[in-house]
DOLUMKE-323326 format. One record per residue: residue number from 1; residue in one letter; x, y, z of N, C-alpha, C in turn. Coordinates in pm, 1 decimal. Layout:
VOZA   i aa     n.px     n.py     n.pz    ca.px    ca.py    ca.pz     c.px     c.py     c.pz
VOZA NUM  A        X        Y        Z        X        Y        Z        X        Y        Z
...
This chain:
VOZA   i aa     n.px     n.py     n.pz    ca.px    ca.py    ca.pz     c.px     c.py     c.pz
VOZA   1  M    466.9  -1383.9   1548.0    359.3  -1302.4   1488.7    419.3  -1218.4   1383.5
VOZA   2  N    379.0  -1215.1   1260.0    417.3  -1131.6   1161.9    349.4   -987.5   1160.2
VOZA   3  I    419.6   -888.2   1174.6    364.9   -752.9   1173.0    412.3   -678.2   1066.0
VOZA   4  L    321.8   -621.6    994.3    362.0   -513.0    888.4    321.2   -376.8    942.0
VOZA   5  V    418.1   -276.7    930.5    390.4   -144.0    971.9    393.8    -69.1    831.4
VOZA   6  T    289.7     33.3    828.4    277.6    109.3    695.9    250.1    249.9    732.2
VOZA   7  V    311.3    345.9    662.2    286.3    483.7    696.4    242.6    558.2    576.3
VOZA   8  G    224.6    480.7    457.2    191.4    554.7    339.8    290.2    644.1    274.5
VOZA   9  T    258.0    760.5    222.3    350.4    843.0    159.8    421.9    944.4    241.1
VOZA  10  T    354.4    980.8    352.6    406.6   1081.9    447.9    496.9   1017.9    548.3
VOZA  11  A    608.1   1079.0    569.1    695.3   1023.0    675.9    633.4   1039.4    815.7
VOZA  12  F    645.4    934.5    894.6    597.0    924.1   1023.3    711.7    859.5   1106.3
VOZA  13  D    831.1    936.0   1113.6    948.9    877.6   1170.2    924.0    849.6   1334.3
VOZA  14  M    849.6    930.3   1390.8    819.8    907.3   1536.3    762.8    763.1   1564.5
VOZA  15  L    681.3    717.5   1464.4    621.3    585.3   1488.9    718.2    475.5   1458.3
VOZA  16  I    801.1    494.6   1346.3    900.7    393.7   1312.7   1014.1    378.2   1417.3
VOZA  17  K   1048.7    495.5   1482.8   1135.9    501.5   1594.9   1077.3    430.8   1718.1
VOZA  18  A    955.0    455.6   1748.8    895.5    395.6   1871.3    896.5    245.5   1852.5
VOZA  19  I    844.2    198.6   1739.9    840.1     57.6   1714.7    975.7    -14.7   1715.1
VOZA  20  D   1073.0     55.3   1660.3   1211.2     14.4   1655.4   1268.8    -17.7   1807.9
VOZA  21  K   1246.1     77.3   1890.1   1280.9     82.9   2033.4   1198.7    -18.5   2111.3
VOZA  22  L   1066.3     -7.8   2111.7    984.3    -94.4   2181.8    989.7   -233.6   2159.6
VOZA  23  F   1017.6   -281.5   2030.1   1021.4   -424.4   1991.6   1169.0   -472.8   1978.5
VOZA  24  E   1267.1   -391.5   2014.4   1405.5   -434.9   2010.2   1427.9   -553.2   2092.3
VOZA  25  G   1472.1   -654.9   2019.2   1514.3   -786.5   2084.8   1396.0   -873.4   2112.1
VOZA  26  D   1276.0   -840.0   2070.9   1156.1   -916.0   2091.9   1145.4  -1024.5   1985.3
VOZA  27  Q   1173.5  -1154.5   2018.1   1195.1  -1267.3   1919.8   1048.2  -1320.5   1884.0
VOZA  28  S    942.6  -1266.8   1957.5    798.8  -1319.9   1934.1    739.4  -1251.2   1811.2
VOZA  29  V    810.6  -1160.2   1760.7    754.0  -1084.3   1641.2    840.8  -1071.3   1524.9
VOZA  30  N    799.7  -1073.0   1403.2    879.7  -1042.5   1285.3    818.3   -918.0   1216.2
VOZA  31  I    896.8   -815.3   1217.6    836.2   -686.8   1176.1    909.8   -644.3   1042.7
VOZA  32  V    818.2   -605.3    957.1    860.0   -532.4    825.7    788.2   -410.9    825.8
VOZA  33  A    852.1   -301.7    770.8    792.7   -171.4    759.1    802.4   -112.9    627.1
VOZA  34  Q    690.5    -55.6    579.8    686.3     29.8    467.8    700.4    169.9    516.4
VOZA  35  I    818.4    236.8    483.7    833.3    371.5    527.9    824.4    465.1    410.5
VOZA  36  S    808.2    594.0    432.9    802.4    692.2    332.8    936.4    714.5    274.6
VOZA  37  S    942.9    746.0    148.4   1061.8    771.5     70.6   1138.1    911.6    134.2
VOZA  38  S   1054.8    979.7    199.2   1113.6   1112.0    256.4   1144.4   1084.6    409.4
VOZA  39  S   1147.1    969.7    457.8   1183.6    929.7    587.8   1324.3    959.8    620.2
VOZA  40  S   1355.7   1028.9    731.4   1493.0   1048.9    763.1   1543.7    934.7    863.0
VOZA  41  Y   1462.0    855.1    914.6   1498.9    758.9   1008.8   1477.1    615.4    933.0
VOZA  42  K   1575.1    534.2    943.6   1570.2    404.3    895.9   1583.3    304.5   1027.1
VOZA  43  P   1492.7    209.7   1033.8   1485.2    125.2   1151.5   1608.2     34.8   1159.4
VOZA  44  K   1668.3     14.5   1281.1   1784.4    -62.5   1306.7   1741.6   -217.9   1330.8
VOZA  45  N   1626.8   -245.7   1386.3   1593.8   -375.7   1435.3   1495.1   -460.0   1354.2
VOZA  46  F   1459.0   -400.7   1228.7   1368.0   -472.8   1145.9   1388.0   -419.9   1002.7
VOZA  47  Q   1339.1   -504.6    900.0   1356.6   -466.3    754.4   1256.3   -371.1    722.8
VOZA  48  S   1297.5   -276.0    628.5   1209.5   -168.7    577.3   1217.0   -153.2    433.8
VOZA  49  F   1131.3    -90.6    377.3   1134.3    -48.4    229.5   1043.8     70.4    220.1
VOZA  50  A   1067.9    153.9    105.2    983.6    264.1     84.3    876.6    236.2    -19.1
VOZA  51  F    898.8    144.4   -106.2    808.2    105.2   -221.6    830.5    -40.1   -254.0
VOZA  52  S    724.5    -94.4   -285.4    731.7   -231.6   -337.6    617.2   -268.4   -428.0
VOZA  53  D    652.4   -322.3   -536.9    530.7   -375.7   -633.1    470.3   -493.0   -562.5
VOZA  54  E    529.5   -554.2   -455.2    482.1   -678.6   -401.1    410.2   -632.1   -258.7
VOZA  55  F    372.5   -517.9   -246.4    316.1   -470.2   -116.9    209.9   -565.0    -75.0
VOZA  56  Q    122.3   -604.6   -163.8      8.2   -690.9   -123.6     54.0   -814.3    -57.4
VOZA  57  S    159.0   -869.6   -100.5    212.7   -994.2    -50.7    250.1   -977.0     97.4
VOZA  58  Y    302.3   -852.0    132.9    334.7   -825.3    274.7    207.2   -804.4    356.5
VOZA  59  V    106.0   -758.2    300.8    -32.0   -750.0    362.5    -83.8   -885.7    385.3
VOZA  60  D    -81.7   -971.5    280.9   -124.1  -1106.0    301.6    -40.9  -1178.4    399.7
VOZA  61  A     83.8  -1160.0    410.7    168.1  -1242.0    514.3    149.7  -1195.0    661.8
VOZA  62  A     99.0  -1071.2    670.1     82.9  -1019.6    801.3    -14.9  -1074.7    891.0
VOZA  63  D     11.3  -1104.5   1013.9   -101.8  -1143.5   1113.0   -161.5  -1019.7   1166.7
VOZA  64  L    -97.1   -906.7   1170.4   -141.9   -787.9   1229.7    -71.2   -669.6   1156.3
VOZA  65  I   -141.8   -551.4   1136.0    -78.0   -441.9   1068.5    -96.0   -315.8   1171.5
VOZA  66  I     10.8   -257.8   1166.9     16.0   -121.7   1250.1     27.3    -18.3   1131.8
VOZA  67  T    -77.8     66.9   1131.8    -77.5    170.0   1024.8   -109.4    299.7   1075.1
VOZA  68  H    -57.8    408.0   1009.2    -91.6    551.3   1039.5   -238.7    548.7   1000.6
VOZA  69  A   -301.3    660.9   1044.4   -450.3    668.0   1027.9   -497.4    742.8    894.5
VOZA  70  G   -414.0    710.8    788.9   -456.5    765.0    651.6   -567.7    693.2    608.0
VOZA  71  A   -663.1    742.9    547.6   -788.0    686.7    502.0   -757.2    566.4    398.9
VOZA  72  G   -667.5    599.3    309.4   -637.7    491.4    207.3   -588.5    361.0    268.5
VOZA  73  S   -493.5    390.9    359.3   -432.0    272.7    423.0   -526.0    200.8    511.1
VOZA  74  V   -605.4    271.6    604.2   -697.3    211.2    694.7   -797.6    144.3    631.4
VOZA  75  Y   -871.7    195.2    535.3   -984.5    131.4    459.5   -935.6     11.3    374.6
VOZA  76  S   -825.5     26.2    316.0   -774.8   -101.6    242.1   -748.4   -214.0    327.3
VOZA  77  M   -683.5   -178.6    452.3   -649.3   -289.1    539.8   -781.0   -353.8    595.7
VOZA  78  L   -883.0   -263.2    623.7  -1006.4   -325.5    676.5  -1078.5   -401.4    572.7
VOZA  79  E  -1066.6   -363.5    451.2  -1134.1   -436.4    342.7  -1052.8   -564.3    319.7
VOZA  80  N   -929.5   -581.0    362.1   -851.2   -711.2    347.6   -879.4   -789.3    474.9
VOZA  81  S   -967.2   -735.4    566.9   -998.7   -808.4    689.7   -869.8   -830.9    776.4
VOZA  82  K   -796.4   -740.3    789.1   -671.1   -765.3    869.4   -685.2   -696.8   1006.9
VOZA  83  K   -629.8   -760.6   1113.4   -629.0   -711.3   1243.3   -537.0   -579.5   1230.2
VOZA  84  L   -588.4   -473.8   1298.0   -511.5   -345.1   1281.6   -491.5   -271.6   1407.1
VOZA  85  V   -384.4   -215.6   1429.7   -353.4   -109.9   1528.2   -339.7     21.2   1447.9
VOZA  86  V   -432.0    111.2   1468.5   -437.8    242.0   1390.1   -369.3    345.4   1485.3
VOZA  87  I   -263.6    425.1   1430.7   -207.1    526.0   1505.1   -204.6    649.6   1429.0
VOZA  88  P   -285.0    742.1   1474.5   -294.1    880.7   1416.6   -159.4    965.3   1417.5
VOZA  89  N   -126.4   1020.9   1305.7      1.2   1110.7   1318.3    -48.8   1236.8   1372.3
VOZA  90  L    -23.8   1273.2   1491.3    -77.7   1385.3   1551.4      2.9   1515.4   1532.4
VOZA  91  T    110.7   1492.3   1460.2    193.5   1609.8   1417.4    138.4   1679.7   1304.4
VOZA  92  R     38.9   1629.8   1227.7    -16.3   1682.0   1103.5   -103.9   1804.5   1140.8
VOZA  93  A   -110.9   1895.3   1053.9   -194.6   2018.0   1077.4   -340.1   1988.5   1084.4
VOZA  94  D   -399.2   1894.4   1007.8   -544.9   1872.9   1014.2   -557.4   1754.4   1125.9
VOZA  95  N   -691.2   1736.5   1137.0   -729.6   1639.2   1238.8   -787.9   1508.5   1175.1
VOZA  96  H   -778.8   1488.1   1050.0   -860.8   1379.1    998.0   -803.1   1234.7   1036.6
VOZA  97  Q   -674.6   1225.9   1071.3   -631.6   1101.6   1119.9   -680.9   1074.4   1257.8
VOZA  98  L   -685.3   1177.2   1334.4   -745.4   1151.4   1460.6   -893.5   1118.9   1463.9
VOZA  99  E   -967.3   1178.4   1371.9  -1107.0   1149.7   1362.6  -1127.8   1001.9   1311.8
VOZA 100  L  -1051.6    959.5   1205.1  -1060.2    828.5   1156.4  -1024.0    725.3   1262.1
VOZA 101  A   -910.9    745.4   1336.5   -869.2    653.0   1449.7   -985.0    637.8   1543.5
VOZA 102  K  -1059.4    748.9   1585.7  -1173.7    744.0   1676.7  -1282.4    661.5   1612.9
VOZA 103  Y  -1303.0    676.3   1489.3  -1411.3    606.1   1413.5  -1392.1    462.8   1420.4
VOZA 104  V  -1266.1    412.3   1382.6  -1251.0    272.9   1381.3  -1257.8    208.9   1519.1
VOZA 105  H  -1205.7    292.0   1622.2  -1208.4    241.4   1750.9  -1356.2    231.8   1805.4
VOZA 106  D  -1435.7    335.8   1784.1  -1576.6    340.6   1833.4  -1661.4    233.4   1760.8
VOZA 107  N  -1622.5    192.8   1648.4  -1705.6     93.1   1576.9  -1646.5    -50.4   1591.2
VOZA 108  N  -1545.3    -62.0   1670.5  -1464.7   -185.7   1699.5  -1429.6   -262.4   1572.5
VOZA 109  F  -1373.9   -181.2   1484.1  -1317.0   -235.8   1357.3  -1158.8   -250.7   1378.5
VOZA 110  A  -1095.8   -186.7   1481.9   -953.6   -205.1   1499.7   -925.5   -140.8   1644.3
VOZA 111  V   -807.5   -162.6   1682.8   -756.0    -94.2   1808.4   -698.2     42.2   1754.9
VOZA 112  S   -725.3    147.4   1816.3   -653.7    277.5   1797.8   -565.2    313.0   1910.8
VOZA 113  C   -438.9    349.5   1879.9   -342.3    381.4   1981.1   -310.2    527.8   1958.6
VOZA 114  F   -335.0    603.7   2066.9   -313.7    753.6   2070.7   -186.0    793.1   2138.8
VOZA 115  D   -103.1    692.0   2185.8     19.9    730.7   2256.1    124.2    625.2   2214.2
VOZA 116  L    238.4    672.4   2157.0    328.1    597.1   2093.7    385.9    497.7   2191.0
VOZA 117  T    400.7    537.4   2324.3    465.5    454.0   2428.1    375.5    326.4   2463.7
VOZA 118  D    246.2    322.8   2405.3    162.3    217.8   2440.7    129.7    129.1   2324.5
VOZA 119  I    215.4    139.9   2226.1    203.1     49.5   2103.6    202.5   -110.7   2144.5
VOZA 120  K    299.2   -146.1   2216.7    318.3   -288.0   2241.6    177.5   -337.8   2317.2
VOZA 121  R    126.5   -263.1   2408.1     -0.5   -302.9   2477.5   -112.7   -306.2   2369.2
VOZA 122  C   -111.5   -209.9   2272.4   -211.8   -198.4   2177.9   -206.1   -336.8   2081.2
VOZA 123  V    -84.5   -377.2   2058.3    -58.8   -485.6   1958.1   -112.3   -612.2   2026.0
VOZA 124  I    -80.8   -625.6   2159.7   -138.7   -753.2   2230.3   -286.9   -745.4   2243.6
VOZA 125  H   -337.6   -620.1   2261.4   -493.2   -605.7   2265.4   -553.9   -650.3   2137.9
VOZA 126  A   -496.5   -603.3   2028.0   -557.0   -630.9   1887.2   -532.6   -777.3   1855.7
VOZA 127  K   -417.5   -841.5   1894.4   -406.0   -980.8   1866.1   -515.3  -1065.7   1932.4
VOZA 128  N   -567.7  -1015.1   2049.0   -654.0  -1100.0   2130.6   -799.0  -1056.9   2115.9
VOZA 129  T   -835.3   -964.4   2024.1   -959.7   -922.1   2013.1  -1029.8   -960.2   1881.0
VOZA 130  E  -1161.8   -988.8   1884.1  -1236.6  -1021.5   1775.6  -1306.4   -887.0   1739.7
VOZA 131  F  -1281.6   -839.0   1613.1  -1332.8   -711.0   1574.9  -1461.7   -732.0   1488.1
VOZA 132  E  -1536.8   -633.2   1485.8  -1653.2   -625.3   1393.4  -1606.6   -629.4   1246.6
VOZA 133  P  -1670.8   -714.2   1165.5  -1621.4   -711.6   1018.4  -1658.5   -585.4    962.2
VOZA 134  Y  -1562.8   -516.3    891.3  -1592.6   -399.2    810.9  -1654.1   -423.7    673.4
VOZA 135  Q  -1770.2   -352.8    649.7  -1835.5   -375.3    524.5  -1814.2   -242.9    450.6
VOZA 136  C  -1755.5   -250.6    332.9  -1751.3   -130.8    238.2  -1876.5    -80.0    187.5
VOZA 137  E  -1902.7     38.3    209.4  -2025.7    108.3    162.6  -1998.1    170.3     25.1
VOZA 138  K  -2069.7    117.5    -78.2  -2044.1    180.1   -210.4  -2099.6    310.8   -218.3
VOZA 139  F  -2036.7    396.6   -296.7  -2071.8    529.8   -308.4  -2172.3    549.3   -434.5
VOZA 140  F  -2287.7    598.1   -402.5  -2385.6    608.2   -502.2  -2441.4    746.6   -542.3
VOZA 141  G  -2347.5    849.6   -503.4  -2387.6    994.3   -527.4  -2331.3   1063.2   -652.3
VOZA 142  Y  -2304.8    976.0   -748.9  -2248.2   1039.0   -884.7  -2341.6   1121.0   -940.3
VOZA 143  S  -2472.6   1084.9   -942.7  -2572.2   1168.9  -1006.6  -2598.4   1301.9   -933.4
VOZA 144  I  -2581.1   1300.2   -802.2  -2593.6   1431.7   -731.6  -2477.2   1519.8   -758.5
VOZA 145  I  -2351.1   1470.4   -759.6  -2247.0   1551.7   -800.6  -2263.4   1600.5   -949.2
VOZA 146  K  -2304.5   1520.4  -1032.1  -2323.1   1553.6  -1176.9  -2417.9   1682.0  -1182.1
VOZA 147  D  -2536.1   1666.6  -1101.6  -2633.5   1769.4  -1111.2  -2569.7   1895.5  -1052.6
VOZA 148  L  -2493.9   1886.5   -944.0  -2438.2   2016.5   -886.3  -2337.2   2084.7   -986.7
VOZA 149  L  -2274.8   1998.7  -1076.4  -2173.1   2067.0  -1165.8  -2241.7   2127.8  -1292.7
VOZA 150  K  -2371.8   2120.7  -1315.1  -2438.4   2167.2  -1418.8  -2454.1   2323.1  -1414.4
C-alpha cells in the first residue's frame, strides 16, 4: 500500500516520528512524507521532502493519505477522493484541527486518529472502510460580504 503523509507548512515532528517508529520494517507499506521545511526531525525509514512541484503526483499515487488536520490539506484530499487518516496537531494553541478532525469523522468522510500510538490501527481501519463521498459546497456569500464592507 502506498501511503503519503503530509503536514503542510507547520512542523508536526511528533507525527513523523510516530510513523517512522510504528511502520519501521513494515514491508507491506511504501511511505513518502511531505514534511515542513522547519521540521527538526527527518525520518529514517522512509523518503521525505519539504516541497515538491510534483506534489499532486504523490497524491495521485497514494492509496491512503495520512494528513494533519489543516483545512487546506484535508479538504483538498477529500476533493481528490482519497482515503484519509486525519490526525489533529494537538500541540497547537487553537482547536481548529481538533474540530475539523471531529467533523470528518462524524460525517464518515475519513478516519480521525486522536492518539499517535493508534496510527497503525487507524490506517488499517481506513483501508477497509467505505467513506461517504465528500461534496464541495461552493461559497455564494460574496454579495453579503461586499454589502458589509460598504
